[in-house]
C-alpha positions as CSV (number, residue, x, y, z in Angstrom):
1,X,4.4,42.0,-97.3
2,X,5.2,38.8,-95.4
3,X,2.9,35.9,-94.9
4,X,2.9,33.7,-91.8
5,X,0.9,30.5,-91.4
6,X,-0.2,28.3,-88.5
7,X,-1.5,24.8,-88.8
8,X,-4.1,23.3,-86.4
9,X,-6.0,20.0,-86.4
10,X,-9.4,18.9,-85.3
11,X,-11.7,15.9,-85.7
12,X,-15.4,16.3,-86.6
13,X,-18.3,14.5,-88.1
14,X,-20.8,15.8,-90.6
15,X,-23.4,14.8,-93.1
16,X,-23.9,16.4,-96.5
17,X,-27.6,16.6,-96.9
18,X,-30.0,19.0,-98.4
19,X,-33.3,18.7,-96.4
20,X,-35.3,20.1,-99.4
21,X,-34.3,17.0,-101.5
22,X,-35.4,13.4,-101.3
23,X,-33.1,10.8,-99.8
24,X,-32.5,9.5,-103.3
25,X,-31.4,12.8,-104.7
26,X,-29.1,13.4,-101.7
27,X,-27.5,10.0,-102.2
28,X,-27.1,10.8,-105.9
29,X,-25.4,14.1,-105.3
30,X,-23.5,13.5,-102.1
31,X,-22.9,9.7,-102.3
32,X,-21.6,8.2,-99.1
33,X,-21.3,11.6,-97.5
34,X,-25.2,11.7,-97.2
35,X,-25.1,8.7,-94.8
36,X,-27.8,9.2,-92.2
37,X,-25.3,8.0,-89.5
38,X,-22.8,10.8,-90.3
39,X,-19.1,10.3,-91.2
40,X,-16.0,11.9,-89.8
41,X,-12.7,13.5,-90.9
42,X,-9.4,14.4,-89.4
43,X,-9.3,18.0,-90.5
44,X,-6.3,20.2,-90.9
45,X,-6.7,24.0,-90.9
46,X,-4.0,26.4,-92.1
47,X,-4.4,30.0,-91.2
48,X,-2.3,32.6,-93.0
49,X,-1.9,36.2,-91.9
50,X,-0.2,38.9,-93.9
51,X,1.5,42.1,-92.9
52,X,4.9,43.8,-92.4
53,X,7.1,42.8,-89.6
54,X,6.8,44.8,-86.4
55,X,10.0,46.9,-86.0
56,X,10.1,46.0,-82.3
57,X,9.5,42.2,-82.5
58,X,10.2,41.3,-86.1
59,X,6.8,39.5,-86.1
60,X,4.1,39.9,-88.7
61,X,1.9,38.3,-86.0
62,X,2.8,36.6,-82.8
63,X,2.4,32.9,-83.6
64,X,1.5,32.0,-80.0
65,X,-1.3,34.5,-80.1
66,X,-2.4,33.2,-83.5
67,X,-2.5,29.6,-82.1
68,X,-4.4,30.8,-79.0
69,X,-7.0,32.6,-81.2
70,X,-7.5,29.7,-83.5
71,X,-7.8,27.2,-80.6
72,X,-10.2,29.4,-78.6
73,X,-12.6,30.5,-81.4
74,X,-12.4,27.7,-83.9
75,X,-10.9,24.4,-82.6
76,X,-12.7,24.4,-79.3
77,X,-16.0,24.9,-81.1
78,X,-15.6,22.1,-83.7
79,X,-13.2,19.5,-82.3
80,X,-14.9,16.2,-81.7
81,X,-18.3,17.7,-82.6
82,X,-21.0,17.0,-85.2
83,X,-20.8,20.0,-87.5
84,X,-24.5,19.6,-88.4
85,X,-25.9,19.6,-84.9
86,X,-23.3,20.7,-82.3
87,X,-21.8,23.9,-83.9
88,X,-24.0,27.0,-83.5
89,X,-22.4,29.0,-86.3
90,X,-23.2,26.1,-88.7
91,X,-26.9,26.1,-87.8
92,X,-29.1,26.2,-90.9
93,X,-26.1,25.7,-93.3
94,X,-25.1,22.7,-95.3
95,X,-22.0,21.3,-93.5
96,X,-19.7,21.4,-96.5
97,X,-16.1,22.4,-96.2
98,X,-16.8,25.4,-98.3
99,X,-19.5,26.7,-95.9
100,X,-17.4,25.8,-92.9
101,X,-14.3,27.8,-94.1
102,X,-16.5,30.9,-94.8
103,X,-17.8,30.7,-91.2
104,X,-14.2,30.3,-89.9
105,X,-13.2,33.5,-91.8
106,X,-16.1,35.5,-90.3
107,X,-14.9,34.5,-86.9
108,X,-11.1,34.9,-87.3
109,X,-10.7,38.0,-89.6
110,X,-11.9,40.5,-86.9
111,X,-10.0,38.7,-84.2
112,X,-6.7,39.0,-86.1
113,X,-7.4,42.8,-86.6
114,X,-8.1,43.2,-82.9
115,X,-4.7,41.8,-81.9
116,X,-2.7,43.6,-84.6
117,X,-4.6,46.2,-86.6
118,X,-1.8,46.5,-89.3
119,X,-2.0,42.7,-90.1
120,X,-4.8,40.9,-91.9
121,X,-6.1,37.4,-92.4
122,X,-4.9,36.5,-95.9
123,X,-6.2,32.9,-96.4
124,X,-7.6,29.8,-94.8
125,X,-7.0,26.4,-96.1
126,X,-9.0,23.5,-94.8
127,X,-8.0,19.9,-95.6
128,X,-10.9,17.4,-95.3
129,X,-8.6,14.5,-96.5
130,X,-5.0,14.5,-97.7
131,X,-6.4,14.8,-101.2
132,X,-9.4,17.2,-100.7
133,X,-9.1,20.7,-99.4
134,X,-10.7,24.2,-99.8
135,X,-9.0,27.5,-99.7
136,X,-10.6,30.8,-99.0
137,X,-9.4,34.4,-99.3
138,X,-12.4,36.3,-97.9
């Protein structure tokens, strides 16, 4: 089994806020991230696919195709957007990185299989800051 990864970047704003809580409780739990005027990040997304190299190409997954998939179905939907209000697949969800990465998985995993059925999405890693990131394995 070989693992190949692709890195992409996007910029987006969000607000961590539970509408069922008071403003005070949101501020206690989420701190500055509950700012009513939003805040932004320069996100980095790492997509890892696993599989065996194709005997004809030597590829586990064509990296150009992987880049195209990630750009079309993820980056174009979130780049320079407000995750709370501009991104349909985040509607009704708290715009945490944990929830965001789960939604990315739901979108990308079937797309990877469509392109190369004997490969699979292995993991997603989403950096919110250089020090804070989430990783998801489906």
